[in-house]
C-alpha positions as CSV (number, residue, x, y, z in Angstrom):
1,X,227.5,137.4,-155.1
2,X,228.7,139.6,-152.5
3,X,231.3,142.7,-153.4
4,X,233.5,143.9,-150.3
5,X,231.2,147.0,-150.1
6,X,228.2,144.7,-149.6
7,X,230.6,142.4,-147.1
8,X,231.3,145.6,-145.0
9,X,227.4,146.9,-145.1
10,X,226.7,143.4,-143.3
11,X,229.5,142.8,-141.1
12,X,230.3,146.2,-139.5
13,X,226.9,146.4,-137.9
14,X,227.0,143.2,-136.6
15,X,230.5,143.3,-134.9
16,X,229.4,146.8,-133.7
17,X,226.2,145.1,-132.1
18,X,227.7,142.0,-130.7
19,X,230.1,145.3,-129.3
20,X,227.4,146.7,-128.0
21,X,225.6,143.0,-126.1
22,X,228.8,142.4,-124.6
23,X,229.3,145.9,-123.2
24,X,225.9,146.1,-121.7
25,X,226.9,142.8,-120.0
26,X,230.1,144.0,-118.5
27,X,228.3,147.3,-117.4
28,X,225.7,144.8,-115.4
29,X,228.3,143.1,-113.8
30,X,230.4,146.0,-112.8
31,X,227.4,147.8,-111.3
32,X,226.0,144.3,-109.3
33,X,229.1,143.6,-108.1
34,X,228.4,147.1,-105.9
35,X,225.9,145.3,-104.2
36,X,228.7,142.5,-103.4
37,X,230.4,138.8,-104.5
38,X,226.8,137.0,-103.5
39,X,225.7,139.0,-106.5
40,X,227.6,138.6,-109.0
41,X,227.8,134.8,-108.0
42,X,224.0,134.9,-108.6
43,X,223.7,136.9,-111.4
44,X,226.2,134.7,-113.2
45,X,224.5,131.5,-112.6
46,X,221.5,132.9,-113.8
47,X,222.8,133.8,-117.0
48,X,224.6,130.7,-117.7
49,X,221.0,129.4,-118.0
50,X,219.5,132.2,-119.8
51,X,222.0,132.3,-122.6
52,X,221.1,128.5,-123.1
53,X,217.7,129.8,-123.7
54,X,218.7,132.6,-125.9
55,X,220.9,130.2,-127.9
56,X,218.4,128.1,-128.6
57,X,215.6,130.8,-130.0
58,X,218.5,132.3,-131.6
59,X,219.1,128.6,-133.3
60,X,215.4,128.9,-134.3
61,X,215.8,131.9,-135.4
62,X,218.7,131.1,-137.6
63,X,217.1,128.0,-138.9
64,X,214.5,130.5,-140.4
65,X,216.7,133.0,-141.8
66,X,218.8,130.5,-143.7
67,X,215.2,129.0,-145.3
68,X,214.9,132.7,-146.2
69,X,218.0,133.2,-147.2
70,X,218.0,130.0,-149.8
71,X,214.9,131.2,-151.4
72,X,216.3,134.9,-151.7
73,X,219.1,133.5,-153.3
74,X,216.9,131.4,-156.0
75,X,215.1,134.7,-156.7
76,X,212.1,133.6,-154.6
77,X,211.0,136.3,-152.1
78,X,207.5,134.8,-151.8
79,X,208.2,131.9,-150.0
80,X,211.0,134.1,-148.2
81,X,207.8,136.2,-147.0
82,X,206.1,132.9,-145.8
83,X,208.9,131.7,-144.4
84,X,209.4,134.5,-141.9
85,X,205.6,134.6,-140.9
86,X,206.2,131.0,-140.0
87,X,209.4,131.9,-138.3
88,X,207.5,134.9,-135.9
89,X,204.8,132.2,-135.2
90,X,207.0,129.1,-134.5
91,X,209.6,130.9,-131.9
92,X,207.2,133.3,-130.4
93,X,205.0,129.9,-129.3
94,X,208.2,128.3,-128.0
95,X,209.7,131.2,-126.4
96,X,206.5,131.3,-124.5
97,X,206.5,128.3,-123.3
98,X,209.5,128.4,-122.0
99,X,208.6,131.6,-120.0
100,X,206.1,129.7,-118.3
101,X,208.6,126.7,-117.1
102,X,211.1,128.9,-115.8
103,X,208.2,131.1,-113.7
104,X,206.7,127.4,-112.1
105,X,209.9,126.0,-111.9
106,X,212.1,129.2,-111.1
107,X,214.6,127.5,-107.2
108,X,213.8,123.8,-108.1
109,X,215.6,124.4,-111.7
110,X,218.5,126.6,-110.1
111,X,218.9,123.9,-107.5
112,X,218.5,120.5,-109.6
113,X,221.7,122.6,-111.8
114,X,223.7,124.0,-109.5
115,X,223.0,122.4,-106.5
116,X,223.8,123.4,-102.8
117,X,224.9,127.0,-103.2
118,X,225.1,129.9,-100.3
119,X,221.5,131.5,-99.3
120,X,222.1,134.9,-100.7
121,X,223.6,133.6,-103.6
122,X,220.1,131.9,-104.3
123,X,218.0,134.9,-103.3
124,X,219.6,136.9,-105.5
125,X,219.7,134.1,-108.5
126,X,216.1,133.4,-108.0
127,X,214.7,137.1,-108.2
128,X,216.5,137.7,-111.2
129,X,216.0,134.5,-112.8
130,X,212.2,135.1,-112.3
131,X,212.5,138.6,-113.9
132,X,214.7,138.3,-116.6
133,X,212.2,135.2,-117.8
134,X,209.7,137.3,-118.6
135,X,211.2,138.7,-121.1
136,X,211.9,135.2,-123.1
137,X,208.9,135.8,-125.5
138,X,210.3,139.6,-126.7
139,X,213.7,138.4,-127.0
140,X,212.4,135.8,-129.6
141,X,210.7,138.7,-131.5
142,X,213.3,140.8,-131.8
143,X,216.2,138.1,-132.5
144,X,213.7,136.7,-135.3
145,X,213.0,139.6,-137.1
146,X,217.0,140.4,-136.7
147,X,217.8,137.4,-138.2
148,X,215.4,138.1,-141.5
149,X,216.6,141.1,-141.7
150,X,220.3,139.8,-141.6
151,X,219.1,137.6,-144.5
152,X,218.5,140.6,-146.4
153,X,222.1,141.4,-145.8
154,X,220.1,144.5,-143.9
155,X,222.3,144.3,-140.5
156,X,221.8,148.2,-139.9
157,X,218.5,147.6,-138.9
158,X,219.3,145.3,-135.8
159,X,221.8,147.4,-134.5
160,X,220.3,150.7,-134.6
161,X,217.5,148.9,-132.8
162,X,220.1,147.3,-130.0
163,X,221.4,150.8,-129.5
164,X,218.1,152.1,-128.3
165,X,218.0,149.0,-126.3
166,X,220.8,148.6,-124.9
167,X,220.9,152.3,-123.8
168,X,217.8,151.8,-122.3
169,X,219.2,148.8,-120.1
170,X,222.7,150.7,-119.3
171,X,220.7,154.1,-118.0
172,X,217.7,151.5,-116.0
173,X,221.0,149.9,-114.5
174,X,221.8,153.0,-113.2
175,X,219.0,154.0,-112.2
176,X,218.3,150.5,-110.2
177,X,221.3,150.1,-108.6
178,X,222.9,153.4,-107.5
179,X,219.4,155.2,-107.4
180,X,217.0,153.1,-105.9
181,X,219.5,150.7,-105.1
182,X,217.1,147.5,-105.0
183,X,220.7,145.4,-106.2
184,X,219.6,142.5,-108.4
185,X,216.0,143.8,-109.3
186,X,217.9,147.1,-110.4
187,X,219.6,144.9,-113.5
188,X,216.6,142.6,-114.1
189,X,213.9,144.8,-114.5
190,X,215.9,147.4,-117.0
191,X,216.7,144.2,-118.8
192,X,213.4,143.3,-119.5
193,X,212.2,146.8,-120.6
194,X,214.5,147.0,-123.1
195,X,213.4,143.4,-124.2
196,X,210.6,144.5,-125.0
197,X,210.8,148.3,-126.5
198,X,213.0,146.2,-128.7
199,X,210.7,143.6,-129.3
200,X,208.0,146.1,-130.6
201,X,210.1,148.6,-132.6
202,X,211.5,145.5,-134.9
203,X,207.8,144.1,-135.5
204,X,206.8,147.2,-136.9
205,X,209.3,147.7,-138.9
206,X,209.4,143.9,-140.6
207,X,205.8,144.6,-141.2
208,X,207.2,146.9,-144.3
209,X,206.4,145.8,-147.6
210,X,208.7,147.1,-149.3
211,X,211.2,145.3,-147.6
212,X,212.0,141.7,-149.6
213,X,211.4,139.7,-146.4
214,X,208.3,140.8,-144.2
215,X,205.5,139.3,-142.5
216,X,202.3,140.2,-142.9
217,X,200.9,143.6,-142.4
218,X,198.4,142.6,-140.3
219,X,200.6,139.6,-138.7
220,X,198.0,137.2,-139.9
221,X,201.2,134.7,-139.6
222,X,198.8,131.3,-140.8
223,X,199.5,128.2,-140.6
224,X,202.2,126.2,-143.2
225,X,203.2,122.7,-141.3
226,X,205.3,122.2,-144.7
227,X,207.0,125.7,-144.0
228,X,207.6,125.0,-140.2
229,X,209.0,121.8,-141.1
230,X,211.1,123.0,-143.2
231,X,212.4,126.0,-140.8
232,X,212.6,123.2,-137.8
233,X,214.8,120.7,-139.8
234,X,217.6,123.2,-140.0
235,X,216.4,124.9,-136.4
236,X,215.7,121.9,-134.3
237,X,219.4,120.3,-134.9
238,X,220.8,124.0,-134.5
239,X,218.8,124.3,-131.6
240,X,219.9,120.9,-129.5
241,X,223.8,122.1,-130.7
242,X,223.3,125.3,-129.0
243,X,221.4,124.3,-125.9
244,X,223.9,121.3,-125.3
245,X,226.6,123.5,-125.9
246,X,225.2,126.2,-123.3
247,X,224.1,123.0,-121.1
248,X,227.3,121.9,-120.8
249,X,228.8,125.1,-120.1
250,X,226.2,125.5,-116.9
251,X,227.4,122.3,-116.0
252,X,230.8,123.1,-115.6
253,X,229.4,126.6,-114.0
254,X,228.0,124.0,-111.1
255,X,231.9,122.6,-111.2
256,X,233.2,126.0,-110.6
257,X,230.3,126.6,-107.9
258,X,231.5,124.3,-106.0
259,X,234.9,125.3,-105.5
260,X,233.7,128.6,-103.6
261,X,232.5,131.9,-103.9
262,X,235.7,133.3,-104.5
263,X,236.1,130.8,-107.6
264,X,232.8,131.8,-108.9
265,X,233.2,135.9,-109.0
266,X,236.8,135.0,-110.5
267,X,235.4,132.8,-112.8
268,X,232.5,134.9,-114.0
269,X,234.6,138.4,-114.4
270,X,237.3,136.3,-116.4
271,X,234.0,135.1,-118.4
272,X,232.7,138.5,-118.8
273,X,236.6,139.6,-120.3
274,X,236.9,136.8,-122.4
275,X,234.0,137.3,-124.3
276,X,235.1,140.7,-125.9
277,X,237.2,137.8,-128.0
278,X,234.4,136.2,-129.2
279,X,232.7,139.4,-130.9
280,X,234.3,139.8,-134.5
281,X,233.4,135.9,-135.3
282,X,230.6,135.9,-133.8
283,X,228.9,138.7,-135.4
284,X,231.0,137.3,-139.1
285,X,229.7,134.0,-138.2
286,X,225.8,135.5,-138.3
287,X,227.2,137.2,-141.6
288,X,228.4,134.0,-143.0
289,X,225.2,132.6,-142.7
290,X,223.7,135.0,-144.6
291,X,226.2,135.0,-147.2
292,X,226.7,131.8,-147.6
293,X,222.4,130.6,-147.5
294,X,221.6,133.0,-151.1
295,X,225.0,131.3,-152.1
296,X,223.6,127.8,-151.5
297,X,219.7,128.8,-153.0
298,X,222.0,130.0,-156.2
299,X,223.9,127.1,-156.2
300,X,227.1,128.7,-156.0
301,X,229.2,126.3,-153.7
302,X,232.5,127.0,-154.7
303,X,231.4,130.7,-153.3
304,X,230.4,129.1,-150.4
305,X,234.0,127.9,-149.4
306,X,235.5,131.4,-150.6
307,X,233.4,133.6,-148.5
308,X,234.1,131.3,-145.6
309,X,238.1,131.3,-145.8
310,X,237.9,135.3,-146.3
311,X,235.8,135.5,-143.4
312,X,237.5,133.8,-140.6
313,X,241.3,135.3,-141.8
314,X,239.1,138.4,-141.0
315,X,238.2,137.4,-137.9
316,X,242.0,136.4,-137.2
317,X,242.9,139.6,-137.9
318,X,240.4,141.1,-135.7
319,X,241.2,138.4,-132.8
320,X,244.8,139.3,-132.5
321,X,244.8,143.0,-132.2
322,X,241.4,142.0,-129.2
323,X,243.8,139.3,-127.4
324,X,246.8,141.3,-127.4
325,X,245.5,144.6,-125.8
326,X,243.1,142.3,-123.3
327,X,246.7,140.5,-122.3
328,X,248.4,143.9,-121.7
329,X,245.1,146.1,-120.1
330,X,243.3,142.4,-117.8
331,X,245.2,143.7,-114.7
332,X,244.0,147.5,-114.0
333,X,240.6,145.9,-116.3
334,X,240.0,143.2,-113.2
335,X,240.1,145.8,-110.9
336,X,237.2,147.6,-112.0
337,X,235.6,144.8,-110.8
338,X,236.3,145.4,-107.1
339,X,237.0,141.6,-106.1
340,X,238.7,140.6,-103.6
341,X,242.7,140.0,-104.1
342,X,242.3,135.8,-104.3
343,X,239.2,136.0,-107.0
344,X,241.4,139.1,-109.2
345,X,244.4,136.5,-109.2
346,X,242.3,133.9,-110.5
347,X,240.7,136.4,-113.1
348,X,244.0,137.6,-114.3
349,X,245.6,133.5,-115.2
350,X,242.3,132.8,-116.8
351,X,242.0,135.9,-119.1
352,X,245.5,135.4,-120.4
353,X,245.1,131.3,-120.8
354,X,242.2,131.9,-122.8
355,X,243.9,134.5,-124.9
356,X,245.9,131.4,-126.6
357,X,243.2,129.2,-126.7
358,X,241.3,131.5,-129.1
359,X,243.5,131.3,-131.7
360,X,242.3,127.7,-132.4
361,X,238.2,129.1,-131.9
362,X,237.5,130.5,-135.8
363,X,237.4,127.8,-137.6
364,X,235.7,125.6,-134.6
365,X,233.0,128.3,-134.8
366,X,233.0,129.6,-137.7
367,X,232.9,127.1,-140.5
368,X,230.0,125.5,-138.9
369,X,227.9,128.2,-139.5
370,X,228.5,128.3,-143.5
371,X,227.7,124.0,-143.3
372,X,224.7,124.9,-141.6
373,X,223.6,127.8,-143.5
374,X,224.1,124.6,-146.6
375,X,221.2,122.6,-144.4
376,X,224.2,120.4,-143.4
377,X,223.0,120.7,-139.3
378,X,223.0,116.9,-138.5
379,X,226.8,116.5,-138.8
380,X,227.6,119.9,-137.4
381,X,225.2,118.8,-134.4
382,X,226.8,115.5,-133.9
383,X,230.2,116.7,-133.5
384,X,229.4,119.8,-131.6
385,X,227.5,117.5,-128.8
386,X,230.3,114.6,-128.4
387,X,232.8,117.2,-128.2
388,X,231.3,119.2,-125.8
389,X,230.0,115.8,-123.5
390,X,233.8,113.9,-124.2
391,X,236.0,117.2,-123.4
392,X,234.2,120.7,-122.7
393,X,232.3,118.1,-120.0
394,X,234.1,114.6,-118.8
395,X,237.3,116.4,-119.5
396,X,236.8,119.3,-117.1
397,X,235.6,117.3,-114.4
398,X,238.4,114.7,-114.7
399,X,240.7,117.7,-114.4
400,X,239.2,119.2,-111.4
401,X,238.1,116.5,-109.3
402,X,240.9,113.7,-109.8
403,X,243.8,116.3,-111.0
404,X,242.6,119.3,-108.4
405,X,243.7,121.6,-111.1
406,X,241.6,124.5,-110.2
407,X,239.3,126.7,-112.4
408,X,242.1,126.9,-115.0
409,X,241.2,122.9,-115.6
410,X,238.3,123.7,-117.1
411,X,239.4,126.1,-119.8
412,X,242.3,123.8,-120.5
413,X,239.3,121.1,-121.5
414,X,237.3,123.7,-123.1
415,X,240.8,124.0,-125.5
416,X,240.7,120.5,-126.3
417,X,236.8,120.4,-127.3
418,X,238.4,123.9,-129.8
419,X,241.3,122.2,-131.3
420,X,238.8,119.0,-131.7
421,X,236.0,120.8,-134.0
422,X,239.0,123.2,-135.4
423,X,240.4,119.6,-137.1
424,X,236.5,118.1,-138.0
425,X,235.0,121.4,-139.5
426,X,238.1,122.0,-141.1
427,X,237.8,118.8,-143.0
428,X,234.3,118.5,-143.9
429,X,234.2,122.2,-145.1
430,X,237.2,121.4,-147.6
431,X,235.9,118.1,-148.1
432,X,232.8,119.2,-150.0
433,X,230.6,116.3,-148.6
434,X,227.9,118.7,-147.0
435,X,227.3,120.1,-150.5
436,X,224.5,117.5,-151.1
437,X,222.6,119.0,-148.5
438,X,222.6,122.3,-150.5
439,X,220.9,120.9,-153.3
440,X,217.3,120.7,-151.9
441,X,214.5,120.4,-154.9
442,X,211.8,122.9,-153.3
443,X,214.5,125.8,-154.0
444,X,212.5,127.0,-157.4
445,X,212.6,130.3,-159.2
446,X,209.4,130.0,-159.3
447,X,207.0,130.1,-156.6
448,X,205.6,127.0,-155.5
């Protein structure tokens, strides 16, 4: 169903967009590092919470994209457009509610999650959290529209919008931190403005009726409970999985915060650099949702397996090159962050270890996207959540608190989590047990 040319048109913009997103994150950390380690720590802690909410909203958007993609696969464009309307409605309402909770609960949320942290770190974290919370509804709109374009096999639109968004963010960071010298606010406000601009751009162009999938031109989204339930049937388990995954990372971040500011800073920089290694796989996983959902809609289940295999191997081919480059250049790169010698040593050890662990990552996190695209969301959620709590969290606390391994013990636990997922999700795909979830009778060629 998808030629090599189709896959290139889908995947290359996605990879570029993912690299842009992480590049901006790295620039943020580098710029804030000029303010001090307390600022780096505060932004790092809040970003862990923000990422939880971003992944929740992203999972909801993916739920809508899967439904729309399945309808496109069975040539039912009218229902695909109705799914688009309901996706935009659901994500906007949910994100607005999350924003209100974050604004009202600000310091309470930070204190509950991270416990007692230094006063200067808390002050920076609180301000950054307050400002970035205002951007959640705009981010939800952008993510939803981008997911719908991906469902059509068109990822170039979101890439171009991302270029604009990230350009605004970087320029704003430079002005806020180096010209106005307003600390973390100089990073947070540009994030808010850039997401607002991106949301408006995507909302305008997704209304174009020439698109296979579009929302109502006048934004008369309506309310269709059956369609919303269909989206939530995929979005809620995926959202719970993503949220629990990020919640586990936050709990681990809380564990890191108990080791002191030096450990927090070293871990933050290592995490920032390691995120580059995830980029190809994250982009390929997003592309696989489009490919697999349309194959499922057309009942081409054999092609789902073939495309999954091809895309996992593609990620490995890119990933190995990235790991080699980062491992060779990690010391001069870490030097850019202006860390203390102790924090720099922690970051260096973590990044080298992470490169070896990443060899288990592609099947553990790309294959589940194919399963979700076939509506096999409950299995992926149960396995992911169980693995997270058993290995990523419990084992991490055991390594740090009992065996006193320091921050490296956290990534040892993470590696065990990846190995478990690697084995189970590969077995699920090969077994074919997921196919029964993709045989939904509501996916009909005629409009219903």
